[in-house]
C-alpha positions in Angstrom: -92.2 6.3 -58.7 -90.3 9.4 -59.9 -87.0 9.7 -62.0 -83.5 11.1 -60.0 -82.6 14.4 -60.3 -80.6 15.3 -63.2 -77.6 16.5 -61.0 -77.9 13.0 -59.2 -77.1 11.0 -62.1 -74.7 13.3 -63.4 -72.7 13.3 -60.5 -72.8 9.6 -59.8 -72.0 9.1 -63.5 -68.7 11.0 -63.0 -67.6 9.2 -60.1 -68.4 6.3 -61.8 -66.2 7.8 -64.3 -63.4 8.6 -62.2 -63.4 5.7 -60.7 -62.4 3.7 -64.3 -65.9 2.4 -64.2 -67.4 4.0 -67.4 -65.3 5.3 -70.2 -65.9 9.0 -71.9 -69.4 7.8 -74.1 -71.2 6.5 -70.8 -70.5 2.8 -71.2 -69.0 0.2 -69.3 -65.2 -0.1 -69.4 -63.7 -3.8 -68.5 -63.1 -2.3 -64.7 -66.5 -1.7 -64.6 -67.8 -4.6 -65.9 -66.0 -6.1 -62.7 -66.8 -3.6 -60.4 -70.6 -4.8 -60.7 -69.6 -8.4 -59.8 -69.3 -7.1 -56.3 -72.7 -5.9 -54.1 -70.4 -3.2 -53.1 -70.5 0.7 -53.1 -68.4 1.3 -56.4 -65.5 2.7 -54.2 -64.9 -0.5 -52.4 -65.4 -2.9 -55.2 -62.5 -0.6 -57.2 -60.6 -1.4 -53.9 -60.7 -4.8 -54.1 -60.3 -5.3 -57.8 -57.0 -3.0 -57.2 -55.9 -4.9 -54.2 -55.6 -7.9 -56.6 -53.1 -6.3 -58.8 -51.1 -4.6 -55.9 -50.5 -8.0 -54.5 -52.7 -7.0 -51.0 -56.0 -8.8 -52.0 -56.0 -10.8 -48.7 -55.7 -7.6 -46.6 -57.8 -5.3 -48.3 -60.8 -8.1 -48.2 -60.7 -8.5 -44.9 -60.8 -4.5 -44.3 -63.5 -3.9 -47.0 -65.3 -6.7 -45.3 -65.0 -5.2 -41.6 -66.4 -1.7 -43.4 -69.7 -3.5 -44.4 -70.8 -4.0 -40.3 -72.1 -1.4 -38.3 -69.9 -1.1 -35.1 -67.3 -4.0 -33.9 -66.8 -2.5 -30.2 -68.9 -1.7 -27.5 -68.7 0.1 -24.4 -70.8 -1.0 -21.6 -72.3 1.2 -19.1 -69.8 1.4 -16.0 -66.8 -0.4 -18.1 -66.1 2.4 -20.5 -62.2 3.1 -19.4 -62.0 -1.0 -19.5 -63.5 -1.1 -23.0 -61.3 2.0 -24.1 -58.2 0.3 -22.7 -59.0 -3.0 -24.6 -60.0 -1.1 -27.7 -56.5 0.8 -27.4 -54.5 -2.5 -27.7 -56.0 -3.2 -31.4 -55.1 0.1 -32.3 -52.5 0.7 -35.1 -51.5 4.6 -35.3 -51.6 4.9 -39.2 -55.1 4.1 -40.3 -58.5 3.0 -38.5 -58.7 0.5 -41.8 -55.4 -1.6 -40.3 -56.6 -1.4 -36.7 -59.8 -3.2 -38.5 -57.6 -5.3 -40.1 -55.6 -6.2 -36.8 -59.0 -7.1 -34.9 -59.9 -9.4 -37.5 -56.4 -11.2 -37.5 -56.0 -10.9 -33.7 -60.1 -13.0 -33.7 -58.7 -15.4 -36.5 -55.9 -15.9 -34.6 -57.6 -17.2 -31.1 -59.6 -19.4 -33.5 -62.9 -17.0 -33.9 -63.4 -17.3 -30.1 -66.4 -15.9 -28.4 -64.9 -15.5 -25.3 -62.1 -13.5 -26.5 -64.2 -11.1 -28.3 -66.3 -10.4 -25.1 -63.1 -10.7 -23.1 -61.8 -7.9 -25.9 -65.4 -6.0 -25.9 -66.1 -6.7 -29.5 -69.3 -8.2 -30.9 -69.1 -11.4 -31.8 -72.3 -11.3 -34.1 -70.7 -8.4 -35.9 -67.3 -10.2 -36.7 -69.5 -13.3 -37.6 -70.7 -11.5 -39.8 -67.3 -9.7 -41.0 -66.4 -13.7 -42.0 -69.3 -14.2 -44.2 -69.3 -11.3 -46.1 -65.4 -11.8 -46.2 -66.1 -15.2 -47.7 -68.7 -13.8 -49.9 -66.6 -11.5 -51.4 -63.7 -13.8 -51.6 -65.5 -15.9 -53.8 -66.7 -13.5 -56.1 -63.0 -12.7 -56.5 -62.4 -16.4 -57.5 -65.0 -16.5 -59.8 -63.3 -13.0 -61.6 -60.2 -14.6 -61.5 -58.8 -11.7 -59.2 -55.3 -13.2 -57.6 -55.8 -13.6 -53.5 -52.6 -13.0 -51.9 
């Protein structure tokens, strides 16, 4: 296997440095040590860690989990307008991330119902995967003693 191009390595190290994962000598920082515990893109790992400090870790945990699955909405042929109307009911104008949070919270409110998912044109398998990912990430946060609020 060939080594990656030097530009790629330097760009990656620069990104990790800007996230606070590496110090000026290229060594892992305490933040970087926490970030490597998560099986996530470094920006999402940092987001989870910082969310604990900001008191919104439960919400960010859900959003990060929702970002880890391909697509939760579906549009069956011939019923696109109905599917779009259902999707619109979940929309939060400020952010797609908050829309994802809204979908998950509604699903939880409806006791993780597969029928509710079908009625709202949501992939139940994708949402179940979100739940699994969320549980895994929550466990890592607890192991790192990051407060869940």
